[in-house]
Every structure is written in structure tokens, then in C-alpha cells.
MDTraj code that builds the backbone (N, CA, C; nanometers):
import mdtraj as md
import numpy as np

residues = "UNK UNK UNK UNK UNK UNK UNK UNK UNK UNK UNK UNK UNK UNK UNK UNK UNK UNK UNK UNK UNK UNK UNK UNK UNK UNK UNK UNK UNK UNK UNK UNK UNK UNK UNK UNK UNK UNK UNK UNK UNK UNK UNK UNK UNK UNK UNK UNK UNK UNK UNK UNK UNK UNK UNK UNK UNK UNK UNK UNK UNK UNK UNK UNK UNK UNK UNK UNK UNK UNK UNK UNK UNK UNK UNK UNK UNK UNK UNK UNK UNK UNK UNK UNK UNK UNK UNK UNK UNK UNK UNK UNK UNK".split()
xyz = np.array([
    [12.3684, 10.3112, 10.1394],
    [12.2743, 10.4183, 10.1176],
    [12.1371, 10.3640, 10.0765],
    [12.1387, 10.2524, 10.0036],
    [12.0136, 10.1932, 9.9591],
    [11.9313, 10.1468, 10.0793],
    [11.9994, 10.0923, 10.1814],
    [11.9293, 10.0449, 10.3005],
    [11.8614, 10.1623, 10.3715],
    [11.9285, 10.2777, 10.3791],
    [11.8701, 10.3949, 10.4441],
    [11.7442, 10.4385, 10.3701],
    [11.7464, 10.4349, 10.2392],
    [11.6292, 10.4721, 10.1600],
    [11.5142, 10.3752, 10.1854],
    [11.5475, 10.2472, 10.1985],
    [11.4440, 10.1464, 10.2270],
    [11.3834, 10.1683, 10.3660],
    [11.4674, 10.1993, 10.4629],
    [11.4192, 10.2251, 10.5986],
    [11.3319, 10.3506, 10.5989],
    [11.3763, 10.4548, 10.5315],
    [11.2986, 10.5789, 10.5232],
    [11.1620, 10.5520, 10.4604],
    [11.1597, 10.4708, 10.3567],
    [11.0341, 10.4360, 10.2908],
    [10.9409, 10.3635, 10.3884],
    [10.9959, 10.2714, 10.4678],
    [10.9151, 10.1981, 10.5647],
    [10.8653, 10.2900, 10.6767],
    [10.9499, 10.3819, 10.7214],
    [10.9088, 10.4780, 10.8241],
    [10.7928, 10.5623, 10.7710],
    [10.8069, 10.6126, 10.6487],
    [10.7004, 10.6939, 10.5895],
    [10.5708, 10.6146, 10.5748],
    [10.5813, 10.4877, 10.5354],
    [10.4627, 10.4024, 10.5223],
    [10.3991, 10.3791, 10.6589],
    [10.4806, 10.3544, 10.7606],
    [10.4309, 10.3337, 10.8970],
    [10.3547, 10.4574, 10.9449],
    [10.4137, 10.5745, 10.9248],
    [10.3499, 10.6988, 10.9672],
    [10.2190, 10.7226, 10.8914],
    [10.2158, 10.6882, 10.7643],
    [10.0938, 10.7034, 10.6851],
    [9.9847, 10.6092, 10.7351],
    [10.0214, 10.4861, 10.7654],
    [9.9245, 10.3893, 10.8180],
    [9.8729, 10.4368, 10.9535],
    [9.9609, 10.4864, 11.0387],
    [9.9210, 10.5365, 11.1692],
    [9.8205, 10.6512, 11.1545],
    [9.8475, 10.7425, 11.0645],
    [9.7562, 10.8553, 11.0410],
    [9.6213, 10.8059, 10.9896],
    [9.6216, 10.7073, 10.9018],
    [9.4977, 10.6519, 10.8477],
    [9.4172, 10.5811, 10.9573],
    [9.4854, 10.5084, 11.0448],
    [9.4175, 10.4415, 11.1560],
    [9.3509, 10.5451, 11.2465],
    [9.4211, 10.6527, 11.2773],
    [9.3631, 10.7587, 11.3608],
    [9.2411, 10.8192, 11.2941],
    [9.2480, 10.8423, 11.1637],
    [9.1345, 10.8978, 11.0906],
    [9.0164, 10.8019, 11.0949],
    [9.0429, 10.6728, 11.0720],
    [8.9367, 10.5725, 11.0732],
    [8.8758, 10.5564, 11.2126],
    [8.9593, 10.5603, 11.3163],
    [8.9078, 10.5505, 11.4522],
    [8.8175, 10.6685, 11.4855],
    [8.8563, 10.7872, 11.4403],
    [8.7735, 10.9066, 11.4625],
    [8.6401, 10.8910, 11.3907],
    [8.6446, 10.8450, 11.2667],
    [8.5220, 10.8240, 11.1891],
    [8.4327, 10.7188, 11.2556],
    [8.4936, 10.6086, 11.3012],
    [8.4176, 10.5036, 11.3681],
    [8.3519, 10.5562, 11.4947],
    [8.4237, 10.6356, 11.5732],
    [8.3676, 10.6918, 11.6955],
    [8.2516, 10.7860, 11.6659],
    [8.2628, 10.8642, 11.5599],
    [8.1532, 10.9539, 11.5200],
    [8.0311, 10.8726, 11.4780],
    [8.0524, 10.7645, 11.4025],
    [7.9415, 10.6775, 11.3615],
    [7.8792, 10.6095, 11.4828],
    [7.9635, 10.5638, 11.5741],
    [7.9152, 10.4996, 11.6973],
    [7.8257, 10.5948, 11.7740],
    [7.8729, 10.7190, 11.7935],
    [7.7946, 10.8175, 11.8678],
    [7.6615, 10.8460, 11.7984],
    [7.6637, 10.8549, 11.6653],
    [7.5406, 10.8810, 11.5904],
    [7.4423, 10.7647, 11.6051],
    [7.4932, 10.6420, 11.5975],
    [7.4052, 10.5258, 11.6116],
    [7.3488, 10.5169, 11.7528],
    [7.4333, 10.5340, 11.8532],
    [7.3861, 10.5280, 11.9911],
    [7.2861, 10.6404, 12.0201],
    [7.3024, 10.7537, 11.9531],
    [7.2130, 10.8672, 11.9706],
    [7.0711, 10.8416, 11.9221],
    [7.0516, 10.7372, 11.8434],
    [6.9171, 10.7063, 11.7943],
    [6.8299, 10.6438, 11.9023],
    [6.8926, 10.5885, 12.0059],
    [6.8179, 10.5208, 12.1102],
    [6.7822, 10.3770, 12.0750],
    [6.8145, 10.3348, 11.9556],
    [6.7871, 10.1973, 11.9144],
    [6.8904, 10.1038, 11.9770],
    [6.8572, 9.9749, 11.9834],
    [6.9484, 9.8772, 12.0427],
    [7.0017, 9.7760, 11.9429],
    [6.9487, 9.7765, 11.8208],
    [6.9908, 9.6793, 11.7191],
    [6.9870, 9.7474, 11.5834],
    [7.0903, 9.7250, 11.5043],
    [7.1019, 9.7875, 11.3730],
    [7.1433, 9.6823, 11.2714],
    [7.0813, 9.6831, 11.1574],
    [7.1187, 9.5912, 11.0496],
    [7.1701, 9.6699, 10.9307],
    [7.2755, 9.6167, 10.8710],
    [7.3306, 9.6724, 10.7494],
    [7.3435, 9.5626, 10.6468],
    [7.3970, 9.5971, 10.5315],
    [7.4139, 9.4998, 10.4237],
    [7.5162, 9.3922, 10.4597],
    [7.6214, 9.4320, 10.5317],
    [7.7322, 9.3400, 10.5619],
    [7.7202, 9.2722, 10.6982],
    [7.6252, 9.3160, 10.7798],
    [7.6134, 9.2564, 10.9125],
    [7.5235, 9.3396, 11.0009],
    [7.5306, 9.3158, 11.1297],
    [7.4450, 9.3847, 11.2247],
    [7.5258, 9.4316, 11.3452],
    [7.4696, 9.5267, 11.4175],
    [7.5303, 9.5789, 11.5393],
    [7.4277, 9.5716, 11.6503],
    [7.4715, 9.5363, 11.7694],
    [7.3831, 9.5284, 11.8848],
    [7.4458, 9.6085, 11.9981],
    [7.3685, 9.6920, 12.0624],
    [7.4167, 9.7699, 12.1757],
    [7.4253, 9.6776, 12.2970],
    [7.5381, 9.6764, 12.3618],
    [7.5556, 9.5995, 12.4848],
    [7.6215, 9.6892, 12.5893],
    [7.6009, 9.6547, 12.7132],
    [7.6657, 9.7270, 12.8230],
    [7.7343, 9.6264, 12.9138],
    [7.8511, 9.6610, 12.9595],
    [7.9240, 9.5770, 13.0540],
    [7.9824, 9.6666, 13.1624],
    [8.0150, 9.6070, 13.2728],
    [8.0820, 9.6794, 13.3808],
    [8.2310, 9.6507, 13.3688],
    [8.3098, 9.7535, 13.3674],
    [8.4555, 9.7394, 13.3602],
    [8.5145, 9.7715, 13.4970],
    [8.5935, 9.6788, 13.5473],
    [8.6603, 9.6988, 13.6750],
    [8.8021, 9.7479, 13.6497],
    [8.8405, 9.8514, 13.7198],
    [8.9764, 9.9043, 13.7107],
    [9.0384, 9.9039, 13.8494],
    [9.1529, 9.8428, 13.8608],
    [9.2235, 9.8379, 13.9881],
    [9.2971, 9.9701, 14.0092],
    [9.2763, 10.0297, 14.1224],
    [9.3450, 10.1545, 14.1575],
    [9.4814, 10.1168, 14.2149],
    [9.5770, 10.0966, 14.1266],
    [9.7061, 10.0410, 14.1664],
    [9.7793, 10.1272, 14.2694],
    [9.7722, 10.2570, 14.2536],
    [9.8422, 10.3448, 14.3481],
    [9.7897, 10.3236, 14.4902],
    [9.6565, 10.3182, 14.5023],
    [9.5966, 10.2986, 14.6340],
    [9.6286, 10.1608, 14.6908],
    [9.6271, 10.0569, 14.6062],
    [9.6583, 9.9218, 14.6534],
    [9.8024, 9.9146, 14.7023],
    [9.8943, 9.9738, 14.6267],
    [10.0355, 9.9741, 14.6688],
    [10.0511, 10.0435, 14.8038],
    [9.9824, 10.1573, 14.8194],
    [9.9927, 10.2313, 14.9458],
    [9.9321, 10.1517, 15.0615],
    [9.8178, 10.0898, 15.0375],
    [9.7481, 10.0173, 15.1440],
    [9.8165, 9.8867, 15.1809],
    [9.8609, 9.8110, 15.0803],
    [9.9159, 9.6772, 15.1048],
    [10.0687, 9.6772, 15.1152],
    [10.1324, 9.7778, 15.0660],
    [10.2775, 9.7862, 15.0706],
    [10.3420, 9.7387, 14.9409],
    [10.4589, 9.7920, 14.9157],
    [10.5323, 9.7637, 14.7919],
    [10.5715, 9.6164, 14.7813],
    [10.6154, 9.5560, 14.8921],
    [10.6547, 9.4143, 14.8890],
    [10.5368, 9.3253, 14.8525],
    [10.4205, 9.3492, 14.9157],
    [10.2993, 9.2712, 14.8856],
    [10.2663, 9.2844, 14.7372],
    [10.2722, 9.4062, 14.6875],
    [10.2399, 9.4329, 14.5473],
    [10.3363, 9.3612, 14.4535],
    [10.4655, 9.3732, 14.4812],
    [10.5678, 9.3156, 14.3934],
    [10.5561, 9.1635, 14.3862],
    [10.5201, 9.0980, 14.4976],
    [10.5061, 8.9521, 14.4982],
    [10.3898, 8.9043, 14.4116],
    [10.2950, 8.9897, 14.3835],
    [10.1743, 8.9500, 14.3108],
    [10.1678, 9.0058, 14.1686],
    [10.2739, 9.0664, 14.1260],
    [10.2771, 9.1250, 13.9914],
    [10.3741, 9.0496, 13.9007],
    [10.3346, 9.0353, 13.7764],
    [10.4240, 8.9796, 13.6752],
    [10.4691, 9.0948, 13.5857],
    [10.5897, 9.0851, 13.5392],
    [10.6402, 9.1890, 13.4503],
    [10.6712, 9.1287, 13.3143],
    [10.6676, 9.2134, 13.2138],
    [10.6996, 9.1703, 13.0781],
    [10.7635, 9.2866, 13.0043],
    [10.8621, 9.2557, 12.9266],
    [10.9259, 9.3566, 12.8437],
    [10.8393, 9.3784, 12.7201],
    [10.8089, 9.5039, 12.6903],
    [10.7258, 9.5389, 12.5759],
    [10.8083, 9.6298, 12.4848],
    [10.8145, 9.5947, 12.3584],
    [10.8856, 9.6765, 12.2604],
    [10.7831, 9.7487, 12.1747],
    [10.7945, 9.8799, 12.1656],
    [10.6983, 9.9610, 12.0916],
    [10.7703, 10.0567, 11.9987],
    [10.6985, 10.1029, 11.9001],
    [10.7453, 10.2144, 11.8181],
    [10.6616, 10.3353, 11.8579],
    [10.7253, 10.4371, 11.9066],
    [10.6539, 10.5590, 11.9447],
    [10.6885, 10.6676, 11.8435],
    [10.5870, 10.7332, 11.7954],
    [10.6097, 10.8395, 11.6982],
    [10.6649, 10.9607, 11.7730],
    [10.7766, 11.0116, 11.7242],
    [10.8440, 11.1239, 11.7881],
    [10.8680, 11.2338, 11.6857],
    [10.8970, 11.3506, 11.7376],
    [10.9337, 11.4602, 11.6480],
    [11.0656, 11.4265, 11.5828],
    [11.0823, 11.4663, 11.4602],
    [11.2026, 11.4348, 11.3851],
    [11.3248, 11.4960, 11.4529],
    [11.4317, 11.4176, 11.4612],
    [11.5563, 11.4644, 11.5198],
    [11.5724, 11.4309, 11.6675],
    [11.4743, 11.3635, 11.7242],
    [11.4842, 11.3290, 11.8675],
    [11.5413, 11.1892, 11.8818],
])
top = md.Topology()
chain = top.add_chain()
for i, resn in enumerate(residues, 1):
    res = top.add_residue(resn, chain, resSeq=i)
    for name in ("N", "CA", "C"):
        top.add_atom(name, md.element.get_by_symbol(name[0]), res)
traj = md.Trajectory(xyz[None], top)
């Protein structure tokens, strides 16, 4: 029974950290939008500085490539990896 209590405590801590990360990410995004809205390209603070940069991000349209080149062509050029994640679910699922 003690182990179950320890696991429950860790689950609750994990969920609390996840909620805090989401809150912080939202706050960071709001600050980012406010800073970018100034039109400035460089910002200095007490702890450091921020510089606006732009990059081009390329995204492969995998569905279209598979359709155009075929499943065999695609499979020969792809690597797979097993990924283990914790997904937050409704209680009892």
C-alpha cells in the first residue's frame, strides 16, 4: 500500500509540473507577442538580451511523398524508433 501512495504522489507531482509548464509557456508566448509587437529587433534586460531572428522551416509533406514515390520507396528511406511517453488521460482510462 505504501508503494501505491508513493506512485500517487509522483503522479500528482507530474501533473502539477505539467500544468505549471503549460502556464509558463502561455506566459512566455504572451511576452513574446508583446515584444514582437513593438517592432524592435533587439531587447536588453538585466539577465540577458533577446534578438529577433527569422528562419525558413522546411516541412516534408509525407503523405504526398508516399503517394508519389510509393510505400516501398518511402519505407526504404525511413528509420523507425520506439518512443515511450506519458500521456495525460482522464482518470479511470
